[in-house]
C-alpha positions, 0 to 999 in steps of 0.5 A, spaced: 616 489 833 618 487 841 612 483 844 611 479 850 614 472 847 621 476 845 621 480 852 620 473 856 625 470 852 630 475 852 630 476 860 630 469 861 636 468 857 639 474 861 639 470 867 641 464 864 635 460 866 632 454 862 624 454 860 624 448 865 627 453 871 623 459 869 617 455 870 618 451 876 613 452 881 609 457 877 607 453 871 608 447 866 615 448 861 610 447 855 607 454 857 613 457 857 615 454 850 608 456 847 609 463 850 616 464 847 613 462 840 607 467 840 602 461 841 600 462 847 597 469 851 599 468 858 594 471 863 595 477 868 596 472 874 601 468 870 605 474 868 605 477 875 609 470 877 614 470 871 615 477 872 617 476 880 622 470 878 625 475 873 626 480 878 622 485 873 615 489 874 609 486 870 610 493 866 616 490 863 612 486 859 607 491 856 610 499 856 616 498 851 612 494 846 606 498 846 610 504 845 614 501 840 609 499 835 605 506 836 600 507 841 594 502 841 596 497 836 599 492 840 593 493 846 588 492 840 592 485 838 592 483 845 585 485 847 582 482 840 584 475 843 582 476 850 575 478 847 575 472 843 576 468 850 571 472 853 576 474 858 574 480 861 578 480 867 585 480 864 582 485 859 580 490 864 588 489 867 591 491 860 586 496 860 588 499 866 595 499 864 594 502 858 590 508 861 595 509 866 600 511 861 596 517 859 599 517 852 597 522 846 591 518 843 587 520 837 580 520 837 579 513 834 584 510 839 580 514 845 574 511 842 577 504 842 579 504 849 572 507 851 569 501 847 573 496 851 571 500 857 563 499 856 564 492 855 568 491 861 562 495 865 557 491 861 559 484 862 564 484 868 560 489 873 553 489 870 552 496 869 548 496 863 545 502 862 552 506 863 555 502 858 550 503 853 550 511 854 557 511 854 557 507 847 551 512 844 555 518 846 562 515 843 558 513 837 556 520 835 563 523 835 566 517 831 566 517 823 562 511 820 568 510 815 573 508 821 573 500 823 572 502 831 565 505 829 563 498 826 565 495 833 561 500 837 555 499 833 555 492 833 556 492 840 551 497 842 546 493 838 548 487 842 547 491 848 540 493 846 538 486 844 540 483 851 536 489 855 530 488 851 530 494 846 528 490 840 527 496 836 533 499 837 537 493 836 533 492 829 535 499 827 542 498 829 542 491 825 540 494 819 545 500 819 550 495 820 548 491 814 548 497 810 555 499 812 558 492 811 555 492 804 560 497 802 566 494 805 571 489 801 570 482 804 578 481 802 579 484 808 579 479 814 577 485 819 570 487 815 569 479 813 569 477 820 565 483 822 560 482 818 559 474 819 559 476 827 553 481 826 549 476 822 551 471 827 548 475 833 542 477 829 541 469 828 542 468 835 537 474 837 532 471 832 532 464 836 532 467 843 525 471 840 522 464 838 523 465 831 527 459 829 525 459 821 528 466 821 534 464 825 536 458 821 535 462 814 540 467 817 545 462 820 545 458 813 546 464 809 552 466 813 555 459 813 555 459 805 559 466 806 564 462 810 564 457 805 565 462 800 571 466 803 574 459 806 573 461 813 571 457 819 570 464 823 564 463 827 562 457 823 561 452 829 556 457 833 552 458 827 552 450 826 549 450 833 544 455 832 542 451 826 541 445 830 538 448 836 533 451 831 531 445 827 529 440 833 522 441 831 523 441 824 528 435 822 529 428 825 534 427 831 539 424 826 540 431 822 540 435 828 546 431 830 550 432 824 550 439 825 552 438 833 557 433 831 560 438 826 560 444 830 563 439 836 569 437 831 570 444 829 571 446 836 575 441 838 580 443 832 580 450 835 581 448 842 575 451 844 573 447 850 568 451 853 564 450 846 565 443 846 562 442 853 556 446 851 555 442 845 556 435 849 550 438 853 546 439 847 548 432 844 546 429 851 539 432 851 538 430 844 539 423 846 534 423 852 
């Protein structure tokens, strides 16, 4: 499989450049090393600068590699990472590149792109009603058996929650739980989707001042994480327990939840979450 790591390394060697020479004036040499090892997804801005030094267009990094793994597979991999980082700017850049290709796509693949488009509209442009309408229409066209349906249903539920459509949110959440109850959690995609759905519900409950219910959902989901030996969403779940239990537990116990969440965020390099937790801890100590 061709990917950004392979293409960057191949073109760099074609020009006889060391990693340091390629990085000079653009970024740190260590970033080039991480990209070539597949451990770092460069931003669109960084790729643009590297493309200029290597005398290629930025399309060089994407077109062939996406086509070589059939339709949207590589785009899906890249977009998953950008969504985890909430990097909607670079996500929009890649989305526009994909749309310009005008390649043949199945209904599910078209639906995946529509899902990405709705996320960009909602979070980058504040076009909430348009994003919701887009997902509602798309969901009516996609089979419940396909994983993109779960993504759309989950995102639509979140959108409903954020705009105050609580009844619609509850309906979608219950449907998600029904669908996930039929899935095999040995599949990481379904396991992570279920954990994310439960986390979102706990977060929703906490925002509605239903702290005890939020804590219960979060604690139950933490047990699921332990059962399947995954740390996915574990730190955010611990934060919910900490935030929700301030009125019920002493500060030392609340601190334990925050500290565990902080340690996890540091292990996985989530600086933004670490800073957020530090604020919670400082507020608790006041």
